[in-house]
VOGU-3710 file (C-alpha; in Angstrom, 3 decimals, decimal comma):
1> xxxxxxxxxx> -23,926/-9,939/8,575  -20,573/-11,339/7,516  -19,031/-9,816/4,382  -15,945/-10,328/2,222  -14,739/-8,275/-0,708  -12,219/-8,931/-3,473  -11,487/-7,368/-6,839  -13,173/-9,157/-9,757  -10,787/-11,691/-11,236  -10,654/-13,448/-14,581
11> xxxxxxxxxx> -11,651/-17,068/-13,888  -10,328/-16,887/-10,282  -8,683/-19,609/-8,217  -10,459/-21,922/-5,780  -9,638/-19,913/-2,648  -11,546/-16,926/-4,071  -14,725/-18,995/-4,111  -14,038/-20,582/-0,732  -13,990/-17,102/0,787  -17,168/-16,241/-1,080
21> xxxxxxxxxx> -19,096/-19,284/0,172  -18,355/-18,450/3,823  -20,041/-15,037/3,891  -23,553/-13,605/3,726  -22,655/-11,101/0,996  -19,622/-10,673/-1,260  -18,421/-7,296/-2,527  -17,032/-7,391/-6,059  -14,598/-4,501/-5,618  -14,448/-3,321/-9,227
31> xxxxxxxxxx> -13,759/0,320/-8,295  -10,264/-0,560/-7,092  -7,286/0,487/-9,212  -6,326/-1,794/-12,078  -2,768/-3,141/-12,127  -1,116/-5,267/-14,777  0,390/-7,501/-12,085  -3,025/-8,314/-10,592  -5,581/-10,977/-11,468  -8,371/-8,838/-12,916
41> xxxxxxxxxx> -7,453/-9,739/-16,506  -5,522/-12,999/-16,275  -5,180/-16,415/-14,682  -3,485/-19,754/-15,163  -4,653/-23,162/-16,343  -2,760/-26,441/-16,628  -1,090/-27,510/-19,838  1,066/-30,585/-20,501  4,227/-28,637/-19,648  2,929/-26,836/-16,566
51> xxxxxxxxxx> 0,857/-23,730/-15,792  -0,127/-21,581/-18,770  -1,325/-17,975/-18,595  -4,639/-16,891/-20,081  -4,465/-13,096/-20,378  -7,204/-10,781/-21,611  -5,666/-7,877/-23,602  -6,890/-4,525/-22,314  -6,525/-0,768/-22,771  -6,274/1,306/-19,616
61> xxxxxxxxxx> -4,955/4,588/-18,238  -2,692/4,881/-15,213  -4,756/4,940/-12,032  -7,913/3,757/-13,769  -10,448/1,643/-11,870  -11,026/-1,946/-12,932  -14,607/-1,095/-13,916  -13,274/1,450/-16,443  -10,719/-0,806/-18,148  -11,543/-1,500/-21,794
71> xxxxxxxxxx> -11,084/-4,676/-23,787  -8,751/-4,552/-26,761  -10,902/-4,816/-29,907  -7,962/-5,905/-32,048  -7,024/-9,256/-30,488  -9,272/-12,363/-30,814  -8,424/-13,384/-27,246  -11,677/-15,242/-26,536  -11,141/-17,628/-29,447  -7,533/-18,159/-28,406
81> xxxxxxxxxx> -8,514/-18,958/-24,810  -11,206/-21,377/-25,945  -8,765/-23,100/-28,319  -6,238/-23,546/-25,515  -8,873/-24,925/-23,142  -10,088/-27,311/-25,849  -6,511/-28,491/-26,400  -5,313/-28,741/-22,790  -8,480/-30,450/-21,543  -9,320/-32,581/-24,573
91> xxxxxxxxxx> -9,304/-35,720/-22,365  -11,825/-34,224/-19,939  -15,281/-35,858/-20,000  -16,725/-32,500/-18,911  -15,047/-30,441/-21,647  -17,945/-30,217/-24,085  -20,606/-29,366/-21,515  -18,564/-26,709/-19,721  -16,873/-25,052/-22,676  -20,165/-24,837/-24,569
101> xxxxxxxxxx> -21,488/-22,769/-21,651  -18,319/-20,705/-21,231  -17,985/-19,845/-24,927  -20,882/-17,346/-25,214  -19,741/-15,576/-22,036  -16,214/-15,191/-23,398  -17,479/-14,129/-26,824  -20,024/-11,648/-25,462  -20,077/-8,278/-27,309  -18,441/-6,423/-24,431
111> xxxxxxxxxx> -16,377/-3,236/-24,391  -15,231/-3,287/-20,746  -13,342/-5,993/-18,892  -15,954/-6,341/-16,125  -18,653/-7,004/-18,721  -16,880/-10,320/-19,230  -15,438/-11,128/-15,818  -18,506/-10,501/-13,632  -20,900/-12,668/-15,716  -18,186/-15,350/-15,661
121> xxxxxxxxxx> -18,061/-15,098/-11,853  -21,802/-15,680/-11,671  -21,603/-18,729/-13,951  -18,734/-20,216/-11,948  -20,745/-19,690/-8,748  -23,649/-21,589/-10,314  -21,413/-24,550/-11,132  -19,907/-24,519/-7,641  -23,272/-24,284/-5,904  -22,520/-20,889/-4,318
131> xxxxxxxxxx> -25,590/-18,756/-3,604  -23,888/-15,819/-1,868  -25,215/-12,490/-3,232  -22,613/-10,595/-5,293  -22,635/-6,853/-4,582  -20,866/-4,970/-7,375  -19,123/-1,907/-5,939  -19,620/0,341/-8,982  -23,342/-0,474/-9,127  -23,779/0,440/-5,444
141> xxxxxxxxxx> -21,515/3,505/-5,611  -19,376/2,291/-2,714  -16,412/4,514/-3,598  -18,748/7,505/-3,423  -19,903/6,276/-0,013  -16,257/6,118/1,108  -15,586/9,674/-0,104  -18,691/10,987/1,645  -17,960/9,125/4,895  -14,251/9,962/5,041
151> xxxxxxxxxx> -13,605/12,934/2,705  -9,842/12,796/3,317  -9,753/9,088/2,294  -7,247/8,359/5,076  -6,539/4,628/4,600  -7,642/1,326/3,021  -9,135/0,335/6,374  -11,346/3,433/6,401  -12,598/2,413/2,946  -13,571/-1,026/4,261
161> xxxxxxxxxx> -15,245/0,515/7,311  -17,300/2,823/5,073  -18,380/-0,066/2,846  -19,428/-2,332/5,714  -21,249/0,355/7,673  -23,181/1,284/4,524  -24,194/-2,367/4,083  -25,024/-2,872/7,753  -22,342/-5,542/8,168  -20,524/-6,170/11,448
171> xxxxxxxxxx> -18,164/-8,997/10,449  -15,393/-8,957/7,847  -13,711/-12,027/6,371  -10,450/-10,824/4,842  -7,664/-12,622/3,010  -4,362/-13,361/4,741  -2,513/-10,744/2,672  -4,603/-8,018/4,336  -2,694/-8,549/7,594  0,002/-6,255/6,188
181> xxxxxxxxxx> -2,282/-3,208/5,883  -5,578/-3,754/7,707  -5,972/-1,851/10,980  -7,927/-4,384/13,026  -8,214/-2,067/16,028  -9,752/0,672/13,876  -12,325/-1,830/12,605  -13,167/-2,791/16,190  -13,703/0,850/17,113  -16,372/0,999/14,429
191> xxxxxxxxxx> -17,997/-2,228/15,634  -16,540/-4,508/12,959  -15,110/-7,911/13,884  -12,267/-9,039/11,596  -11,502/-12,646/10,686  -8,707/-13,718/8,350  -9,294/-16,359/5,709  -6,610/-19,035/5,650  -7,036/-21,515/2,804  -5,134/-24,823/2,757
201> xxxxxxxxxx> -5,422/-25,698/-0,933  -6,818/-29,222/-1,438  -5,439/-31,594/-4,048  -7,700/-33,080/-6,698  -7,138/-35,343/-9,740  -5,610/-33,288/-12,567  -5,059/-34,382/-16,159  -1,298/-33,895/-15,825  1,182/-34,641/-13,059  2,523/-33,445/-10,686
211> xxxxxxxxxx> -0,327/-31,573/-9,018  -0,222/-27,771/-9,389  -2,248/-25,633/-6,971  -3,615/-22,086/-7,246  -4,789/-22,434/-10,835  -8,028/-21,020/-12,179  -11,051/-22,876/-10,813  -11,736/-23,793/-14,446  -9,006/-26,428/-14,064  -10,889/-28,037/-11,172
221> xxxxxxxxxx> -14,195/-27,912/-13,045  -12,756/-29,463/-16,206  -10,909/-32,144/-14,244  -13,672/-33,098/-11,795  -16,918/-31,692/-13,194  -19,315/-29,404/-11,309  -20,401/-32,058/-8,784  -16,818/-33,119/-8,084  -15,742/-29,471/-7,834  -18,432/-28,818/-5,224
231> xxxxxxx> -17,158/-31,774/-3,207  -13,572/-30,509/-3,365  -14,695/-27,014/-2,373  -16,668/-28,287/0,622  -13,837/-30,598/1,745  -12,032/-27,698/3,444  -13,763/-27,131/6,813
//
């Protein structure tokens, strides 16, 4: 079984889903530590003057896991994000259909960040035609498995080894950034073959020029529609 795992992101970019579609199971690593510089609570869409951040306001404690991070109850962020998407993509023929489906997920009566982001991931997968099972780390207790397998918690690679052995996986598809910390030889010693995911970002017709890559996949969906987005996604061999 081939597995990949990434932290849950807020409306992630296209490469996130490309990695997901290439594996037999995808770990949503929501027990990893939350950072304000990460993508768990924010992403970018395209406005007339360039990329624009959509950020979900949160309350968190230092060292807290993503699955524990709470939504701020004082900021109407969902309405603001929907207003911006309505404005930026008002010329999109897919705007009404897609935003009408996104709206209840953004407005859901949630208290934790993942109660919004993980249902959004599932909806985006539906639009993109991705059927890969999503395995949520906190639901499976994978951090507990890591602590029981390697009580000293020696390295990030040992964490990955513990996760994959628990799931019965023998192949890991990891992002390019993992080259800086992943011990490939250690994985091999535990019978795990490592592959790195290189993603040449495809261009697609956007509502504004010039083309900007690495935006939220919502940009692709609103520019090309679900069928067009699936074609763009599958265009990278």
